[in-house]
C-alpha positions as CSV (number, residue, x, y, z in Angstrom):
1,M,34.3,-69.4,-122.1
2,K,32.0,-71.5,-119.9
3,K,32.8,-75.6,-120.6
4,V,29.6,-77.8,-119.7
5,K,30.3,-81.7,-119.8
6,I,27.4,-83.5,-121.5
7,Y,26.8,-87.5,-122.3
8,Q,25.1,-89.2,-124.5
9,V,23.2,-92.3,-123.1
10,D,20.7,-94.6,-125.2
11,A,18.2,-95.6,-122.4
12,F,15.7,-98.4,-122.0
13,T,18.1,-101.0,-124.0
14,D,21.3,-103.3,-123.7
15,R,23.1,-102.4,-127.0
16,L,24.0,-98.8,-128.5
17,F,21.9,-97.7,-131.3
18,S,19.0,-98.6,-129.5
19,G,16.5,-97.3,-127.2
20,N,15.8,-93.5,-126.3
21,P,19.2,-91.4,-126.7
22,A,19.1,-88.7,-124.2
23,A,21.8,-85.9,-123.6
24,V,22.8,-85.1,-119.7
25,C,24.2,-82.2,-118.9
26,I,25.7,-82.2,-115.0
27,L,26.0,-78.3,-114.2
28,D,27.6,-77.0,-111.3
29,A,24.1,-74.1,-110.7
30,W,21.8,-73.6,-112.8
31,I,22.1,-71.6,-116.0
32,D,19.8,-69.7,-118.0
33,D,16.3,-71.1,-119.1
34,Q,17.1,-69.6,-122.5
35,T,20.8,-71.5,-122.7
36,M,19.2,-74.7,-121.8
37,Q,16.7,-74.5,-124.4
38,S,19.2,-73.5,-126.8
39,I,21.6,-76.3,-126.2
40,A,18.5,-78.6,-126.4
41,A,17.4,-77.5,-129.5
42,E,21.2,-77.9,-130.6
43,N,21.3,-81.4,-129.4
44,N,18.1,-82.1,-131.1
45,L,17.0,-84.9,-129.5
46,A,14.0,-86.1,-127.8
47,E,15.1,-84.9,-124.3
48,T,18.0,-83.2,-122.5
49,A,18.4,-83.4,-118.9
50,F,20.4,-80.7,-116.6
51,V,21.3,-82.3,-113.4
52,V,22.9,-80.0,-110.4
53,P,23.6,-81.6,-106.9
54,T,22.3,-80.0,-103.8
55,G,23.4,-82.0,-100.8
56,N,22.3,-85.6,-101.2
57,T,19.9,-85.0,-104.0
58,F,20.1,-83.6,-107.8
59,E,17.8,-81.2,-108.9
60,I,16.4,-82.2,-112.4
61,R,14.8,-80.4,-115.7
62,W,14.3,-81.6,-119.1
63,F,14.3,-79.8,-122.2
64,T,13.4,-81.1,-125.5
65,P,14.0,-79.3,-128.7
66,A,11.3,-76.9,-128.4
67,V,10.0,-76.8,-124.8
68,E,10.2,-78.0,-120.9
69,V,8.6,-80.6,-120.2
70,D,7.3,-81.4,-116.9
71,L,8.8,-85.2,-116.8
72,C,10.9,-87.9,-118.7
73,G,11.8,-91.3,-117.8
74,H,14.3,-92.1,-120.3
75,A,16.1,-88.7,-119.5
76,T,16.3,-89.6,-115.8
77,L,17.3,-93.1,-116.3
78,A,20.6,-91.8,-118.4
79,A,21.5,-88.8,-115.8
80,A,21.5,-92.1,-113.0
81,F,23.6,-93.8,-115.7
82,V,25.7,-90.9,-115.8
83,L,25.9,-90.4,-112.3
84,F,26.6,-94.1,-111.5
85,S,28.5,-95.7,-114.3
86,C,30.2,-92.3,-114.8
87,L,30.7,-90.2,-111.8
88,G,31.6,-92.6,-109.3
89,Q,28.2,-92.2,-107.5
90,K,28.8,-95.0,-104.7
91,E,24.7,-95.5,-102.9
92,S,22.5,-97.8,-105.4
93,E,19.9,-95.0,-105.0
94,V,19.9,-91.9,-106.4
95,F,17.3,-89.4,-105.3
96,F,16.4,-86.1,-107.9
97,F,13.8,-83.1,-107.2
98,S,12.0,-82.1,-109.9
99,P,10.2,-78.5,-109.6
100,R,7.8,-79.9,-111.7
101,S,6.8,-83.1,-110.6
102,G,8.5,-83.9,-106.7
103,E,11.1,-86.6,-105.8
104,L,12.2,-89.1,-107.6
105,R,14.3,-92.3,-107.3
106,V,16.4,-94.1,-109.2
107,T,17.4,-97.5,-108.3
108,Q,20.7,-99.8,-109.2
109,Q,20.0,-103.8,-109.9
110,E,22.7,-105.0,-111.2
111,Q,22.5,-103.4,-115.0
112,T,19.2,-102.4,-114.3
113,L,18.0,-99.2,-113.4
114,C,14.4,-98.2,-111.5
115,L,12.7,-95.3,-111.8
116,D,10.3,-94.8,-108.8
117,F,7.5,-92.2,-110.7
118,P,4.2,-91.2,-109.3
119,T,1.1,-92.8,-111.1
120,D,-0.5,-90.9,-113.2
121,T,-4.5,-89.4,-112.5
122,L,-6.7,-91.0,-115.6
123,T,-10.3,-90.4,-116.9
124,Q,-12.1,-91.5,-119.7
125,Y,-11.7,-89.6,-122.7
126,D,-15.2,-90.6,-124.8
127,N,-14.1,-88.1,-128.2
128,L,-12.8,-91.6,-130.0
129,E,-13.8,-89.9,-133.5
130,Q,-10.8,-87.1,-132.7
131,L,-8.4,-90.1,-131.6
132,K,-9.2,-92.1,-134.8
133,S,-8.7,-88.6,-137.0
134,C,-4.7,-89.0,-135.3
135,I,-4.2,-92.6,-136.2
136,G,-6.2,-94.0,-138.5
137,I,-7.8,-96.4,-136.3
138,Q,-10.7,-96.6,-134.2
139,P,-9.8,-97.1,-130.6
140,K,-11.5,-99.9,-128.3
141,E,-11.7,-96.6,-125.5
142,A,-9.5,-94.0,-124.2
143,Y,-7.9,-91.8,-121.5
144,K,-7.0,-88.6,-120.3
145,G,-3.8,-88.6,-118.3
146,K,-1.9,-85.5,-116.5
147,T,-0.1,-84.6,-119.5
148,D,-1.0,-87.1,-122.2
149,Y,-4.2,-89.1,-124.1
150,I,-4.0,-92.8,-124.6
151,A,-6.3,-94.5,-127.0
152,I,-6.4,-98.7,-126.6
153,V,-6.6,-100.6,-130.2
154,D,-7.2,-104.2,-130.2
155,T,-3.9,-105.8,-131.4
156,E,-0.4,-105.5,-131.0
157,E,0.2,-105.4,-135.0
158,E,-2.2,-102.4,-135.2
159,V,0.0,-100.5,-132.7
160,R,3.3,-101.0,-135.2
161,T,1.6,-100.2,-138.3
162,L,-0.9,-97.1,-137.4
163,K,0.0,-94.1,-139.5
164,P,-0.2,-91.1,-137.2
165,D,-1.1,-87.9,-138.4
166,F,1.0,-85.4,-136.8
167,R,-1.4,-82.3,-137.6
168,E,-4.5,-84.2,-136.3
169,I,-2.6,-85.0,-133.1
170,E,-1.2,-81.6,-132.8
171,K,-4.5,-80.3,-132.5
172,L,-4.7,-82.0,-128.7
173,P,-4.3,-80.3,-125.7
174,G,-1.8,-81.7,-124.0
175,R,1.7,-83.5,-124.8
176,G,1.2,-85.9,-126.7
177,L,-0.9,-89.6,-127.8
178,I,-0.1,-92.6,-126.7
179,V,-1.0,-95.9,-128.4
180,T,-1.3,-98.7,-126.9
181,A,-2.6,-102.3,-127.0
182,R,-2.3,-106.0,-125.4
183,G,1.3,-107.3,-126.8
184,D,2.2,-110.5,-128.7
185,N,5.5,-111.1,-126.6
186,A,4.5,-108.8,-123.8
187,D,2.3,-108.1,-121.4
188,F,1.6,-104.9,-123.6
189,V,3.3,-102.2,-126.2
190,S,2.8,-99.1,-127.0
191,R,4.1,-95.9,-129.4
192,F,4.1,-92.5,-128.4
193,F,3.6,-89.2,-130.2
194,A,4.2,-85.4,-129.1
195,P,4.2,-83.1,-132.1
196,Q,3.4,-81.0,-129.6
197,A,6.8,-81.0,-127.9
198,G,8.8,-81.3,-131.3
199,I,8.5,-84.9,-131.4
200,N,6.9,-86.5,-133.9
201,E,7.9,-90.1,-132.3
202,D,9.3,-90.6,-129.2
203,P,11.2,-94.0,-129.5
204,V,11.1,-95.3,-125.4
205,T,8.9,-92.7,-123.4
206,G,9.4,-93.8,-119.6
207,S,6.6,-90.7,-118.3
208,A,4.0,-92.6,-120.7
209,H,4.1,-95.8,-118.6
210,T,3.3,-93.9,-115.5
211,S,0.0,-93.9,-117.4
212,L,-0.2,-97.1,-118.8
213,I,0.9,-99.2,-115.9
214,P,-1.7,-98.4,-114.3
215,I,-4.2,-99.3,-117.2
216,W,-2.3,-102.5,-118.3
217,W,-2.7,-103.4,-114.5
218,G,-6.5,-103.0,-114.6
219,K,-6.8,-104.8,-117.3
220,L,-4.5,-108.1,-116.7
221,G,-4.5,-108.4,-113.0
222,K,-0.8,-108.5,-112.8
223,T,1.0,-105.8,-111.2
224,Q,4.5,-107.1,-112.8
225,L,4.4,-106.0,-116.5
226,L,6.5,-106.7,-119.2
227,A,6.2,-103.6,-122.0
228,R,7.8,-102.9,-125.4
229,Q,7.4,-99.9,-127.2
230,L,7.4,-100.3,-131.0
231,S,9.5,-97.4,-132.4
232,A,12.1,-97.9,-135.1
233,R,15.0,-97.7,-132.4
234,G,12.4,-99.9,-129.9
235,G,13.0,-100.8,-126.2
236,K,12.2,-103.3,-123.3
237,L,10.8,-101.5,-120.2
238,L,9.9,-103.8,-116.7
239,C,7.3,-102.3,-114.6
240,E,5.7,-102.8,-111.3
241,Y,2.3,-101.3,-110.3
242,K,2.8,-99.7,-106.2
243,G,-0.9,-98.0,-106.3
244,E,0.6,-94.4,-106.2
245,R,4.3,-95.1,-107.6
246,C,5.2,-96.9,-110.6
247,I,8.5,-98.7,-111.0
248,I,10.1,-98.7,-114.8
249,G,13.2,-100.4,-115.2
250,G,15.7,-100.7,-118.1
251,E,19.3,-100.4,-118.8
252,A,21.6,-97.9,-120.5
253,K,24.5,-97.7,-122.4
254,L,27.3,-94.7,-122.8
255,Y,27.6,-93.5,-126.3
256,M,29.3,-90.2,-126.2
257,V,31.3,-87.9,-123.6
258,G,31.9,-84.6,-124.7
259,E,32.0,-80.5,-123.4
260,I,30.1,-77.5,-124.3
261,N,31.1,-74.0,-125.3
262,I,28.9,-71.8,-123.4
263,E,29.7,-67.7,-124.0
């Protein structure tokens, strides 16, 4: 019987029971993909991150309960938190390598962990009627990133109160749909829906902000931006636009430590 240590962390929050919960499994070596997918399904969290030390870096992969994904911000932040706070990482920077997304860095600045991710590549998306059928609101404009669709609406209240049609969203040929607007008490707000990946609504989505940051930098002319995700749990993200890279910062809290038994 092999035992794997597992940590559950609330990411992008300064208090428990908010932000986005992620599981983190630190492995000595990679286990088979089906076992990792089964663990993620058993955890039934938006993401489970699997991390393997390789010299001075850490390889990382992410699984939802249904699929492996190319990039996950909150589970990367959670993994860095585990390395810093639970496993004695002494340097103030962690280097991850993702086979799907390349080099990812996380730096520790007091209580804040800052993700350094590649900025998304966006193209205008003109089928606004299709997105209206997904969210019940006519978007002002829309974009398509590498994995997600982004719909821009008029107000924070519209984002907060919209009622998504998950069956329509599931028809979009991508990971999911981001809905965003200028914020009342933040630079911008958003919600993220990904029934295609087994997550109807993700509480806080770090990777979605690689699309949102360049959009709102272009609209507001600010390189440093405060973002809030308006899920039921809620989350706050400190964002910075740096051209080809985005900085996405937040805090994290440890909820649980345990062991998984693998036959």
